N, C-alpha and C positions, 0 to 999 in steps of 0.2 A: 828584508833588510831595511826597508823604509821605516819600520817601526822603531821608535827610540829604544825600546827595551832590547831589541835584537841588535841594535847598532853597536852597542858597547861603548858609546861615546862617554867621555868623562862626565859630561853633564848628567847622564842617566844615573850616576851614583850620587845620591843625595838630592837629585832633582835639578832641573835647569836653573831654578831661582838661586839655589845655594851656590852653584857654579858661577852664575853671572854675578852674584853678590861678592863672591870671593875675588873675582878679577876686577870688579868695579871699585872696590874699596881702596882707600889710600893705605889702610892698615891691613894688609893681607897677611895670611899666615906665612907666605913666602918672605915678606919683609920682616915679620916678627922673629922668625927663626934665623935670619941672617943671610937669606938668599940662596943662590945656587950651591954655595959651598956646603951648606947644611945638607942638602939633598944628595950631593955627591958623597959626603961622609956617611949618611944614612944608608945609601945603597952599597957602599963598600962594606959596612958592618953586616948588612943583610946577606950579601953574597959570600962573606966569610963563613956564615952559617950554612948556606946552600952548598958550598964547595965540598963539604964532607958529609952531607946528608944523604943517606942511602935511599930515601924516598924521593927526594927532589932532584938530586944531581943527574940522574938518568934523563930527566926531562929537558935539561939544558945542553946547549952545544958545547963542544970541547973548549972553544974560546969564549970566555964569559965577558970579555971587555965590551963588545958591541951591545950586549944586553944591559950592562951596567950603564953605559952612556944613554941608551934609550930610556931606561927606567928613571934615571936622575932627571933627564930633560922633561919627561912626561910629568913627573911629580912636581917639578918646579913650575911648569906651565899650569897644571891643574890648580895649584895653590896660589896663583896670581903672578907668577914670574913671566919671563919672556916666552914667546910662542915658538921657540926654536924647534921643539918637537914636531909640531904640526907643519911648520915650514919645511922641515926635512923629510918627514914621513907621511904627511897628510893626516886625515882624520884618524883619531886614536883607534876606533873600532876594536875595543878590548876583547869582546867576545869572539869576533872573527879572527883576530890575531892569535888567540889562545885555543881555538877550537881543535886544532890538530894535535893538541897535547892531551893525554888522558889525565884529566883532573877530577878526582873523586874527593870525597870528604877527607880521606887520609892525606892526600896531597895538599888540599886546602888547609888543613890543620897544621901541617908541617910548615907551610908557607907563612901562615899567620904567626906561628911560634917564632920563626926567625925574624919576621918583621917586628913583632912585639919586642923581642930582645934588642933589635937594632934601635928602635925608638927609645927604649929604656936606657940604653947606653949613651944616648945623646944628651944634649943640653937644652932641649925644648922645655918651655914652661909647661907645667902640668896640664893646663887647659888645652894648649896646642898639641901636646902629646896625645891626649884623649881624643881630640878631633882627628888627628892622623889615624889613630888606631880604629876609631869608628869607621872611617873611610875604608881602611884596609880590610876590616871584617866584612863590610858590605860588598866591596869590590871582589874579594876572593870568593864570597858565596855566589856571586853572579857568574863567576867563571867555571863553577863546577859543571862538568858536562858528561860525567860518567857516574853510574850508581856506585854505592859502597862496595 
């Protein structure tokens, strides 16, 4: 777990420099998209798709609200917003937190499909939307832990 690739830390997606640059800049993606409200709305749109998805819904608990709050805070923090996620939950450890769920290519593809739709239905500038989607594609690929 000491290895950054295995830690699942947000910095491991896109590399530590990209993460540090994102949080050090005055003009972060978090600021450009309008702050926490953007990520809360993005997560709401995403979960609306998950709610009725026969592939993904079984992976989620009955009550989706805690997961929504966690994801919105994590994304806001990753993209340069407040560190509320880490203050509340500690190190992100994405791989560790997701290891107990059977995530194969089918689940990854469904997740990316819903997140792509959620980003597309929002009002992010095209360059910001593409940056978000690139991150989601990379992060979801890292979380695959089962063969096809």
